[in-house]
Structures are given as structure tokens and as C-alpha cells.
C-alpha positions in Angstrom: 177.4 97.1 104.6 177.2 100.9 104.6 177.5 102.3 100.9 180.1 104.6 99.5 179.7 107.2 96.8 182.3 106.2 94.4 184.4 110.0 93.9 187.3 111.4 94.0 188.7 114.0 97.1 190.9 115.7 94.7 190.9 118.5 97.3 192.9 116.2 100.0 195.9 115.6 96.9 196.0 118.9 96.6 195.6 119.5 100.1 198.8 117.9 101.1 201.2 120.5 99.4 199.5 123.5 99.5 198.9 126.1 102.2 196.5 124.1 103.9 199.5 121.5 104.6 199.6 122.1 108.5 200.3 119.3 111.4 199.4 119.3 114.5 200.8 116.5 117.5 198.9 116.3 120.9 199.7 115.3 124.7 197.5 115.0 127.3 198.9 115.5 131.0 199.6 111.4 131.9 201.9 111.3 129.0 204.0 114.0 129.8 206.6 114.0 132.3 205.8 116.6 134.3 201.7 117.1 133.9 201.7 119.3 130.9 199.7 119.3 127.8 201.6 120.0 124.8 199.5 121.0 121.1 202.0 121.3 118.7 201.1 123.3 115.3 202.8 124.2 112.2 201.4 126.7 109.9 202.5 125.7 106.4 202.1 127.5 103.1 203.9 128.9 100.1 202.4 132.2 100.8 202.5 132.4 104.1 205.1 134.9 106.5 205.8 134.5 110.1 204.1 136.4 113.0 202.2 136.5 115.4 198.9 138.1 116.0 197.1 139.4 118.8 193.5 140.7 120.6 193.6 142.5 123.3 191.1 141.7 126.4 188.1 144.3 126.2 184.2 144.8 127.2 182.4 145.5 124.8 178.9 147.7 123.9 175.9 146.1 123.4 174.9 145.4 120.3 178.7 145.9 118.3 179.7 143.7 115.7 182.5 141.9 114.2 183.4 141.9 110.7 184.5 138.1 109.4 187.0 138.0 106.7 188.1 135.1 105.6 191.3 133.8 106.6 193.5 132.8 103.8 192.5 135.9 101.3 191.1 138.7 103.6 187.7 138.3 101.8 185.2 139.8 103.5 182.4 137.0 104.9 179.9 139.0 106.2 179.1 140.4 109.9 178.7 138.5 113.3 177.5 140.1 116.9 180.2 140.5 119.2 180.3 138.7 122.8 180.0 141.0 125.8 183.3 140.5 126.7 186.4 139.3 125.3 190.1 137.5 126.0 193.2 138.3 125.6 194.0 136.6 122.4 198.3 135.9 121.8 198.9 133.6 118.6 196.4 130.3 119.1 196.5 130.6 122.7 194.5 133.0 125.3 194.8 133.9 128.4 192.9 130.9 130.5 195.3 128.5 128.6 192.9 127.6 125.7 195.1 126.4 122.6 193.4 126.1 119.4 194.6 124.5 116.6 194.1 122.9 113.2 194.4 120.8 109.7 192.2 121.2 106.8 191.9 117.5 105.4 188.9 119.1 102.8 186.6 116.0 102.0 183.8 116.2 100.1 184.2 118.8 97.4 180.4 119.3 97.0 179.7 120.3 100.6 181.1 123.7 100.4 178.8 126.8 101.4 179.5 129.8 99.3 176.9 131.6 101.8 179.0 130.7 105.1 180.4 133.5 107.5 182.5 131.6 109.8 185.5 130.4 107.9 188.1 127.6 110.0 190.3 130.9 111.1 188.0 133.0 112.0 186.0 130.2 113.7 189.4 129.5 115.9 190.3 133.5 116.7 186.5 134.3 117.3 186.3 131.3 120.0 189.8 131.7 121.8 188.4 135.3 122.1 184.8 133.7 124.2 185.7 130.9 125.5 187.3 129.4 129.0 188.6 126.0 128.1 187.5 123.1 125.6 184.6 122.1 125.9 182.9 125.8 126.1 185.1 126.3 123.4 183.5 123.2 121.2 180.2 124.2 122.3 180.7 128.1 121.3 181.9 126.6 117.9 178.7 124.2 117.5 176.8 127.6 117.8 178.6 129.7 115.7 178.3 127.8 112.5 174.8 126.4 113.6 174.3 130.6 113.7 176.7 131.8 110.9 177.3 129.1 108.3 180.0 127.6 107.8 182.6 128.7 105.0 185.6 126.1 104.9 185.9 123.4 103.9 186.3 120.2 105.9 188.5 120.7 109.2 190.4 118.8 112.3 190.7 120.8 115.3 192.7 120.5 118.3 191.1 122.0 120.9 192.7 121.8 124.3 192.8 123.5 128.2 194.9 123.4 130.9 193.2 119.7 131.6 191.8 118.3 128.2 192.7 117.4 125.2 190.0 117.1 122.5 189.7 116.4 118.5 186.5 118.4 116.9 186.6 117.2 112.9 183.9 119.6 111.0 182.8 120.2 107.3 180.2 122.5 106.0 176.5 120.5 104.5 177.0 122.9 101.1 174.9 125.6 99.4 171.2 126.4 100.8 172.0 124.2 103.7 173.3 126.7 106.6 175.5 125.1 109.1 178.0 122.2 109.3 178.6 118.5 111.0 180.5 117.4 113.2 182.5 115.3 115.7 184.3 115.7 118.7 186.4 113.3 120.5 187.9 113.7 123.9 191.7 111.9 123.5 192.2 110.0 126.8 194.7 110.8 129.7 197.7 109.3 129.0 197.5 108.9 125.5 199.1 111.4 122.5 197.0 111.8 119.3 197.8 113.6 116.4 196.2 114.8 112.7 198.0 116.2 109.3 195.6 116.9 106.8 193.7 113.4 106.5 190.1 113.4 109.3 190.8 111.2 111.7 187.9 110.0 113.6 186.3 107.1 112.5 183.2 105.2 114.8 182.0 106.4 117.8 179.5 105.9 120.5 176.3 107.3 119.6 174.0 109.3 122.5 173.9 107.5 125.3 173.0 110.3 128.3 176.7 109.2 129.9 179.9 109.7 128.1 177.9 110.9 124.2 175.5 113.7 123.2 174.5 114.6 120.7 174.6 118.4 119.9 170.2 118.3 120.8 171.6 117.9 124.6 174.6 120.2 123.9 174.7 121.4 127.6 175.4 118.0 128.8 179.0 118.6 127.7 180.2 120.1 130.8 179.7 117.1 132.8 183.2 115.6 133.3 182.4 111.8 132.2 181.3 112.6 128.6 183.8 111.9 125.9 182.1 112.1 122.3 179.8 115.1 121.7 178.4 115.2 117.7 176.1 117.2 115.5 172.7 115.5 115.7 172.1 115.3 112.1 176.1 114.3 111.6 174.3 110.4 110.1 170.9 111.9 108.7 173.0 114.4 106.9 175.2 111.4 105.2 172.0 109.1 104.5 169.6 112.0 103.2 173.0 113.3 100.7 172.9 109.0 100.0 176.4 108.6 101.2 175.6 106.3 104.3 172.8 103.7 103.7 174.7 101.6 106.8 173.6 100.9 110.2 173.9 104.3 112.7 176.9 102.3 114.7 178.7 101.2 111.8 178.9 104.7 110.8 182.7 106.7 110.3 182.9 110.5 110.1 186.1 110.1 108.4 185.2 106.9 105.7 182.0 109.2 105.0 182.6 112.9 104.6 186.7 112.4 103.8 187.8 108.9 102.5 191.4 108.1 102.9 193.3 107.9 99.4 197.0 107.5 98.7 197.6 110.7 99.4 195.7 111.2 102.6 198.1 108.3 103.7 201.4 108.8 102.4 201.3 112.7 102.5 199.1 113.2 105.2 198.6 109.8 108.0 202.7 109.4 107.1 203.5 111.8 109.5 201.6 110.8 112.4 202.6 107.5 111.8 205.8 108.7 112.3 205.2 110.7 115.4 203.4 107.7 116.8 206.6 105.4 115.5 209.2 107.5 117.4 206.9 106.5 121.0 205.5 103.3 120.5 207.5 100.3 119.3 204.2 98.9 118.1 203.8 100.6 115.4 205.3 99.3 112.4 202.4 97.1 112.0 200.8 100.3 110.5 204.0 101.2 108.2 202.2 99.8 105.3 199.0 102.2 105.8 201.3 105.2 106.3 202.8 104.3 102.9 199.6 104.2 100.6 199.9 101.0 100.1 197.4 99.1 102.4 194.6 101.4 103.5 192.4 98.7 105.0 194.4 99.3 108.0 194.5 102.4 109.3 196.1 103.5 112.6 194.1 104.3 115.8 193.2 107.4 116.9 195.7 107.4 119.7 198.2 105.6 121.2 199.9 105.2 124.6 203.3 106.1 124.2 206.3 103.5 125.8 207.3 106.9 128.0 206.6 109.9 128.3 207.0 112.9 126.8 208.1 116.7 127.8 208.7 119.8 125.5 212.2 119.3 123.7 210.5 115.9 122.2 207.8 117.4 120.7 209.5 120.2 119.6 211.9 118.0 118.4 209.3 115.8 116.4 208.3 119.0 114.9 211.7 118.9 113.3 210.9 115.0 112.1 212.1 114.1 108.5 211.7 110.2 108.8 214.7 109.9 110.0 215.3 106.4 111.1 212.9 105.0 109.1 212.7 103.8 105.6 211.0 106.8 104.3 214.3 108.6 105.5 214.7 111.8 102.5 218.5 112.1 103.9 218.8 108.5 102.8 218.2 108.1 98.9 219.6 110.2 95.6 217.2 112.9 96.4 218.7 114.7 99.3 222.5 115.3 97.5 225.8 115.0 98.4 224.7 116.8 101.9 221.7 115.0 102.8 218.9 117.7 102.0 215.7 116.3 103.9 213.4 118.6 101.6 212.2 118.2 98.0 210.9 120.9 96.1 207.3 121.2 95.3 205.7 119.8 93.3 205.0 117.0 95.1 204.1 114.2 92.9 206.3 114.2 89.6 206.5 111.3 86.6 209.3 109.7 85.1 209.1 107.8 81.6 204.9 108.0 82.4 205.3 106.7 85.5 204.0 108.9 88.5 206.4 109.4 91.7 206.2 111.0 94.7 208.4 113.1 97.3 207.9 112.3 101.2 206.1 115.2 103.2 207.7 115.2 106.3 206.1 116.9 109.0 209.2 119.3 109.5 209.0 121.3 105.9 210.8 124.1 104.2 207.3 126.5 103.4 206.2 126.8 107.5 205.6 130.2 108.2 205.3 129.7 111.9 204.5 127.0 114.5 204.2 126.3 117.9 204.2 123.6 121.0 202.0 125.6 122.7 201.8 123.8 127.0 199.1 124.2 129.3 200.0 124.0 133.1 197.0 123.3 135.4 198.7 123.9 138.9 199.6 127.4 137.9 197.1 130.2 137.8 196.0 130.9 134.3 198.3 134.1 133.7 201.3 131.9 133.8 199.8 128.5 133.4 200.0 128.6 129.5 203.0 129.2 127.5 202.9 129.5 123.4 206.6 128.4 122.1 206.8 130.1 119.1 208.7 130.4 116.4 208.7 130.6 112.7 210.5 129.7 108.9 210.9 125.9 109.4 210.7 124.1 112.4 214.1 121.7 111.8 216.4 124.8 111.4 214.9 127.6 113.4 213.9 128.1 117.2 211.4 128.5 119.8 210.9 131.3 122.5 208.3 131.2 125.2 205.3 133.7 125.0 203.3 133.5 127.9 198.9 133.4 127.6 198.5 136.6 129.4 200.9 138.3 127.4 199.7 142.0 125.7 202.2 142.9 123.3 203.6 141.4 120.8 207.5 141.4 120.4 208.5 143.5 117.4 210.3 140.7 115.6 207.1 139.1 114.9 204.6 142.2 114.6 202.1 142.1 112.0 203.5 144.7 109.5 207.2 144.2 110.2 207.6 143.3 106.7 205.4 140.4 104.9 206.3 137.5 102.3 207.2 140.1 99.7 208.8 142.9 101.7 212.0 142.3 103.8 212.6 143.8 107.1 216.2 143.8 108.2 214.2 143.7 112.5 211.7 140.8 111.6 212.3 137.1 112.8 210.9 135.5 109.7 213.8 136.9 107.6 216.7 136.2 109.9 215.5 133.0 110.5 215.1 132.2 106.8 218.6 133.7 105.8 219.8 130.9 108.1 217.8 128.5 107.2 218.7 129.2 103.5 222.3 128.3 104.4 221.7 125.2 105.5 219.5 124.3 102.4 223.0 124.3 100.8 225.3 122.0 102.9 222.7 120.7 105.3 225.0 117.8 106.9 227.1 120.7 107.6 225.6 123.7 108.1 222.8 122.5 110.1 224.4 120.8 112.7 225.8 123.8 114.1 222.4 125.5 114.1 221.0 122.4 116.3 223.5 123.0 118.5 222.7 126.3 118.9 219.0 125.8 118.4 218.9 123.1 121.5 221.1 125.0 123.8 218.7 127.8 123.6 215.8 126.0 124.3 217.0 123.6 127.5 217.9 127.3 128.7 214.5 129.0 128.1 213.0 125.8 129.6 214.9 126.2 133.1 214.6 130.3 133.3 211.1 130.0 132.7 210.7 128.1 135.5 212.5 131.5 137.8 209.3 133.9 135.7 206.5 131.1 137.0 207.8 131.5 140.6 208.3 135.6 140.3 205.1 135.6 138.4 203.2 133.3 140.9 204.4 135.6 144.0 203.1 138.3 142.2 199.8 137.0 142.3 199.6 135.6 145.5 200.4 139.2 146.3 197.1 140.4 144.5 199.3 141.8 142.4 198.3 139.9 138.9 198.9 143.5 136.6 201.8 143.2 137.7 202.6 139.6 137.0 201.2 140.3 133.8 203.9 142.9 133.2 206.5 140.7 134.0 205.3 137.9 132.1 204.7 140.1 128.8 208.5 141.7 129.3 209.8 139.1 129.8 208.4 137.2 126.4 209.0 140.4 124.3 212.3 140.6 125.7 213.3 137.0 124.9 212.0 137.2 121.3 214.3 139.7 120.7 217.2 138.5 122.6 216.8 135.2 120.5 216.3 137.3 117.2 219.7 139.2 117.8 222.0 135.5 118.2 220.2 134.4 115.2 221.5 137.0 113.4 225.0 136.0 114.8 224.7 132.9 114.0 223.8 134.3 110.1 227.4 136.2 109.6 229.2 133.0 111.7 227.9 130.7 109.0 227.9 132.6 106.3 232.0 133.4 106.7 232.4 129.9 107.6 231.4 127.8 104.9 231.6 130.7 101.8 232.2 128.9 98.7 232.2 125.4 99.9 235.2 125.8 102.3 235.0 124.9 105.6 237.2 127.8 107.8 239.7 126.1 110.4 238.6 127.4 114.3 240.7 127.8 117.4 239.8 125.4 119.9 237.8 128.5 121.6 235.8 129.1 118.1 237.3 132.2 116.3 238.7 131.7 113.0 242.4 131.2 112.7 244.9 133.1 111.3 248.7 132.3 110.3 251.4 134.0 112.4 251.4 137.2 110.3 247.7 137.5 110.5 246.6 136.0 107.1 243.8 133.5 107.1 244.7 130.1 106.9 243.7 127.7 103.9 240.5 126.1 104.7 239.0 122.6 104.9 237.6 121.5 101.4 235.6 118.7 102.6 234.9 115.5 100.1 232.4 114.7 98.5 230.6 111.2 100.0 231.4 107.7 98.1 227.7 107.5 97.5 227.9 110.6 95.3 230.9 110.2 93.3 229.7 106.9 92.3 226.4 108.9 91.4 228.4 111.4 89.2 230.6 108.4 87.5 227.3 106.5 86.6 225.4 109.5 84.8 228.6 110.9 82.9 230.0 107.9 81.9 233.7 108.6 80.6 233.2 112.4 80.2 235.0 112.9 83.3 237.5 110.1 83.5 241.4 111.0 83.5 243.1 109.5 80.6 246.2 107.3 81.2 
């Protein structure tokens, strides 16, 4: 029997409600309606500003060096050798349609390496600048941490190109032990997967020369039949640290390096469960696990959906608050009279000495930026990848297409256009935040208006990109790739700017319509109503729901009761 050290993964519970609380949902080619691959990411942090990062393609001088700074704090960690050539990277996608995203699971705190140079964020963006596909990315990441050390805590990475989707989970080996232990698994075609701050890879087949290889034979990763890759010392290191003494075939990465606890299930894996549950009717059997009640019956790493998904299915899943389940955040008294699916932090709290929790849904108020990356294998590289990008809370914000070859960042998303403590009139983040805050006041009424505009925009853009795809493909066929890239860049920039203009109009409209708890009356054409003398007509004053009046009476007793 395998034996675990008894310890508390304090970091995991912290991660579920802190800057590291992110969500990735993964859809393989065979699980999508049109053969696209989808990878989602929400960068959920109370300290994170919504902006779009960019590194231009370049040829570097011999012996050029690159300064690595910790992604979350800006702390300089050291320098690494720069690659002779780096690729265009915009957000979390590069010009070859390679996508890398992450969620932090933390894991064993004693395995932090303060001398490591590669932190998780730098590992992502350096790899995007050097690798052309998922397998090359895995090899690059393994080599980088082996040479320079891994600075961050435990991390799950989503790695996808136009043909494959992988999950790689990694944790450092602690002080004075440079490198990391890790496992990478290819998600089978036709399946969906996800991770959300809890390590998900458990057992895996050991090296067999065909489907599974260790880092001793990393060059074999380019053999298409390889589906599992792992650090050669991932098991021996666990034995050395006295974490594990079972048979090699029993070894589980998650159980050894990041054992699941209540927080790992309820705050983290419950988000993956909600995704699986939306698209597979058998997931009810794992509901007790998702609630943190029965940790013995863990969910599979991937499942086959009941039907295939498209971009709208995936984007709308990122807006989930457990609607339609027992955990639906709009249905208990905490939602207030306007069914707000949010609970302000902290997530855990006590009443009469008893501990309680608020749910942690996929959509959350502290999102800085989020995306749905779409890769399409039937199109040339400059066209094949689209980063559907948005800022602020996914539920009440909107995505706009950014092509993977775009080499200019829209002003509304540009780094330096405002920050979390500096308001900018021209920044998308602040525009969307204003609209979202209106929804937080009267969610049942205001969010419906936002969602209508949001869905219309995203559906219209999904149609418009088909035309842009065709125009760009025609230019590439005529050997005019630079013109194609300019077309795709201009479209990405102009569309983003147009979206923010549209959202500013929405902000003004909602402010006028819903001020002071009233609802202004409108004509059939949407204009506000005046009487025959040009005076605004009396607005509607919606009643609270019956359940809320009941709660008020229960709390106030006879204090508010009218005398007979």
C-alpha cells in the first residue's frame, strides 16, 4: 500500500480564494462541432488588472540574455540564455497557434525553491516565444526548469496546438535541489477536461517505449503514439522525501504531491465538475466529491461529452455559477432579493463557532482577464488561432477576437493604459468594470440586459471572422502573408475598440434606466417614454420577491408591522 505523510496543504485553501484561483476548460478536436480545439483561462486575482500582453517576433544576437522577473510580483529572479529566434506572442497564444494556460494547485509547501529562476508565468511566455506545438512546448518547459530551476509552487498547465491538448502538472523539488518533478498527459481526442487549482493527474503508465516515456528519452516525445511523459525522478524523488513507499504502478502524482482536501474538492474541482456535469449526464455520481463530502471517489481526468461543443458553449461555461444544481448561487438567501450569484470574500466564515463556506464558481468577481483560445488545424498559421479575449467578470463581460498573428495590441487592452489603482477612461477593464458593478446591484434585471448584448456581439463576431478568415487565406495563397497579417491585426484592433465603444453606450443606458431602484419605461423601439408634455413618465417600481419579504419579516419581527 502506498503511504502518505500526514500534513496539511494550507496553501491549497489559500489558493482557492486568492490571486491563484484560475480555471482552465479544455475541449479536443473530436469534442467540438467544427474540429476546433478550445482552451479557456480566467486570471482571477483581487490584484490583477485586465490587459493584453505582447512580445514581438525577433531574431536575437548570439549570447543574448533574457531577464526573468516573477510574474506575480515583478521580483527579478535571474537571467537565461535567449533563443536565436523568438515567435510573436499575443496573450497566451503564439503565431503558430500554440496555447499555454495555467492554474496553481500549490501542493507541498516545503518543495518551494527560492533559488529557482523560472516561475510559472515566465515559463509560459518564454515557452510560447520558443515552441511551435504542444510536444515541443512540453520538451522546452522540461529543459528550462532542469537548467534554471523552478521557482513557483505546484502548477497545472494546459498546453494545446491546432491538433492536440495536454495537461502538464509540475512542482519544484525544494531548496538546494534544482529542477522539478512533473507529469504530462495527452487528452484523448473526443474528450473534454479541465483543472481549477487542484492537481488532477493521478496514476499513469510507466515508460514502455510506445505510449509513455520519461524525461530520459525526451526526444521521443515527437512520436505521435506517445501520450504520457514524465520526469524520470518523479517517483524516486517521492521515495527519497519519504512521501511514498508503494509499488511504482500505484504512484499517483496528485495524491503524493498535492493530496486533495475539502478545499481542493469544494473550491476547486467543483468547477471542473460543473463543466463536466453540463455536458455529461452521468456526472451526478461525483457530486458528493465535488461538495467535499466523499474525497474517495475522485472525478476522471477527462470525460466524453454527450454532444459536441462550439465556441459559445465554451464561453458561456466560463460564466457558470452552478446554475441548475444544488450549489446554484442565485437560490439561497445569500443571493439577496436580486439573485446575485456572488459572495464577497473571504470564502470561509464562522457563525456561532461553526465554519461555513461560500461557493467558488467558475465566474467570479475578481477576474482580471479571461479568454477562450480557439485553434483550427485546417487554416494556415497566421489565421488558425484566435484568442477570444475579455476583461473583468466573465459573466457580465464580452469576448472579442484577437488573431494569433496580430502584432499590435488594441489601445483599450494595452499595458500601461491604467492599472488597478489608476482609472483610465480609454481602458476596456474600467469600462467593463463599471457595467459589471451595475449588475452587482440588481443582478436579476441588469444582467439580463448585459447578456443580451454580450450574446449578440459574440455570435455576430463568430460570423464575421469567417469572412476575415477567407480574405486572409486568399492573401496567403497569393504569397502575401505580410498583407494577411496586417489585415488580421487591423481587424483585431478595430473590433476591440468597437466593443469598448459599444460597452460605454451600454453603461450609459443601464445607468439611466435603473437609477434609484426604479426601472424607466420604454417605447417599443427602446427609447425612454415621455408623456405628451415632454415629461418622463412615472417609472416602474418592481416589488421584491415574496421570499425576500418573508426573510425581512422573519428577521425584523413586529418592528415593521403596521398597526391595525
